[in-house]
N, C-alpha and C positions, 0 to 999 in steps of 0.2 A: 412546861417550857419556861426557862429562866429568862432574865432580862436580856442576856446576850443572845439567846436563841430567838427571842421576839424581835430584837433589833436586826438580827440576821435575816429573819423572815421578811421584815419590812424592806430591807435593802434588796433582797432577792426579788421581791415583787416590783420594786420601783426602778431598779437599775435598767431593765430593758426599755423603760420609757425615758429615763433621764439621760442616758448616754447618747442615744440618737438625737435628742433635742440639743445637747451640748455640741455634738459634732455638726449639726445643721447651723448652729450659731457660730461656728468657727472656733470652738473651744476644744480643749483637751478632754476626751472622754475618760481618760485615766484620772485626771484631776477631779472631775465630777464624781467619779466612782469613789475616790478616797474621801472627798468632802461629804458625800451622801452617807457613807458608812460612819464617819465621825459624828455628823449632825444627828443621825437617827439613833445613835447609841445613848443619848442622854435620857435615861429613864431611872436614875438612881433614887429619886424621891417621889415618884408618882405611884401611888398604890394601884392605879388602874393598869400600869405598865409593868411594874416589878412585883412578881408574885411573892418573893420573900418579904417585901415591905408590907404587902397586903396581909400575908399570913400572920406576921407578928404584931400587926396593928389591932387585930381582933382576937385577943386572948382574954382569959379570965383575969389575969393580972394587968395592972395599968402599965402600958409600955410608952407610947408616944402619941401625940395628937397631930392633927393636920397642921397646927401652928408650928409644932416642932419641925415638921418636914419643910414647911415654908421657910423657916429660919435657916435650916440646913441648905436649902436650895439657894438662898440669898448669898451664901458663902461659896457654894460649889459652882454655880452657874458662871460667875466671872472667871473662875479658874478654868472651867471648861472652855469658855470663849478664848481665854489667853492661850491655852494649849492648842486650840483649833487654829487660831491666827499664827501661832508660832510654827506649827507644822505646815500651814499654807505657805509661809515664807520659805521654809525648808524645801518644800516641793517646787516652789517658784525658782529657787536656785538650781534645781535639777532640770529646769526647762519645762515644768508642767504648769506654769502660771497662767492666769487669764490673759487673753489677747484682746486688746481694744483696737477699734479702727483708728486710723491716723488722725482723724479730726477730733478725737476725744482727748 
């Protein structure tokens, strides 16, 4: 199973729990489904989560180290967060934003 398949499996297992919790909190279940899917998909540089990364890390030739993956993550994670927040604002404009009580 590749990285996308593993993220899909995680989302499939957790959505039946997350959506009712979101609905009971007065939030949009659709928004939480989108956010959960985006958040659980970040496994680009984790050998434990991404099979291709693990396969090519342990070859006879020198490929890359954990420090290389950490450096890559330091560049990719802020980009991932920026995309995540950008799409949240996009969905908020569609009416799927978080709803807060009047006192907050």
